[in-house]
C-alpha positions as CSV (number, residue, x, y, z in Angstrom):
1,M,0.0,0.0,0.0
2,N,2.8,2.4,0.8
3,K,4.1,2.2,-2.8
4,L,0.6,2.9,-4.1
5,F,0.3,6.1,-1.9
6,G,3.8,7.5,-2.4
7,G,6.4,5.4,-0.6
8,D,7.5,5.8,3.0
9,S,5.3,8.8,3.9
10,V,4.8,9.0,7.6
11,Q,1.3,10.5,7.1
12,I,0.2,7.7,4.8
13,H,1.6,5.1,7.2
14,A,-0.3,6.8,10.1
15,L,-3.5,6.9,8.0
16,L,-3.3,3.2,7.0
17,N,-2.1,2.0,10.4
18,P,-4.0,4.0,13.1
19,S,-3.2,3.4,16.7
20,A,-5.9,2.0,19.0
21,D,-6.4,5.4,20.5
22,E,-6.7,7.1,17.1
23,L,-9.2,4.5,16.0
24,E,-11.2,4.9,19.2
25,G,-11.3,8.6,18.8
26,L,-12.5,8.2,15.2
27,E,-15.2,5.8,16.2
28,Q,-16.4,8.2,18.9
29,S,-16.5,11.0,16.4
30,I,-18.5,8.8,14.0
31,K,-21.0,8.0,16.7
32,V,-21.6,11.7,17.5
33,M,-21.9,12.7,13.9
34,R,-24.1,9.8,13.1
35,A,-26.5,10.8,15.9
36,Q,-26.7,14.3,14.5
37,V,-27.5,13.1,11.0
38,E,-30.1,10.6,12.3
39,A,-31.8,13.3,14.3
40,F,-32.8,15.1,11.0
41,T,-36.4,14.7,9.8
42,N,-37.9,14.7,6.3
43,D,-38.6,18.4,6.9
44,T,-34.9,19.3,7.4
45,P,-33.6,21.1,4.3
46,A,-31.3,19.0,2.1
47,E,-28.5,21.6,2.4
48,E,-28.6,21.3,6.2
49,R,-28.6,17.5,6.0
50,N,-25.8,17.4,3.5
51,A,-23.7,19.8,5.5
52,A,-23.9,17.4,8.5
53,T,-23.6,14.3,6.4
54,F,-20.4,15.3,4.5
55,P,-18.2,15.2,7.7
56,L,-19.7,11.9,8.7
57,A,-19.0,10.4,5.2
58,T,-15.5,11.7,5.3
59,A,-14.8,10.2,8.7
60,L,-16.3,6.8,7.6
61,I,-14.1,6.8,4.5
62,T,-10.9,7.3,6.7
63,H,-11.8,4.2,8.8
64,V,-10.0,0.9,8.4
65,D,-13.2,-1.1,8.5
66,A,-14.2,-1.8,4.9
67,Q,-17.9,-1.8,5.7
68,L,-17.6,1.7,7.2
69,V,-15.6,2.9,4.2
70,T,-18.3,1.6,1.9
71,E,-21.0,3.4,3.9
72,G,-19.0,6.6,3.7
73,L,-18.7,6.3,-0.1
74,E,-22.4,5.6,-0.4
75,L,-23.2,8.7,1.6
76,M,-20.8,10.8,-0.6
77,E,-22.6,9.4,-3.7
78,M,-26.0,10.4,-2.2
79,I,-24.8,13.9,-1.5
80,A,-23.3,14.3,-5.0
81,Y,-26.6,13.0,-6.5
82,Q,-28.7,15.4,-4.5
83,Q,-26.5,18.3,-5.4
84,W,-26.7,17.4,-9.1
85,Q,-30.4,16.9,-8.9
86,Q,-30.8,20.3,-7.2
87,Q,-28.8,22.0,-10.0
88,E,-30.9,20.3,-12.6
89,E,-34.1,21.7,-11.0
90,Q,-32.8,25.3,-11.2
């Protein structure tokens, strides 16, 4: 993986091999952000939902768990589609 992402970069190594504390902190952040996103209702404007969903998706993508990464990518796809749809309506 290091060759794919540019050799012996310390930052890439840290991203691909988080410590237990870093992973726990990321998971706590995901829990907080997920609760915020889940609290929205159908009446919440899409812009407000997307503004809160984007950081959650970003955090999920940076996780080492493939299922969470997939969830983050799906959220990003949803946000991109909603933005495209909104522009088409204008």
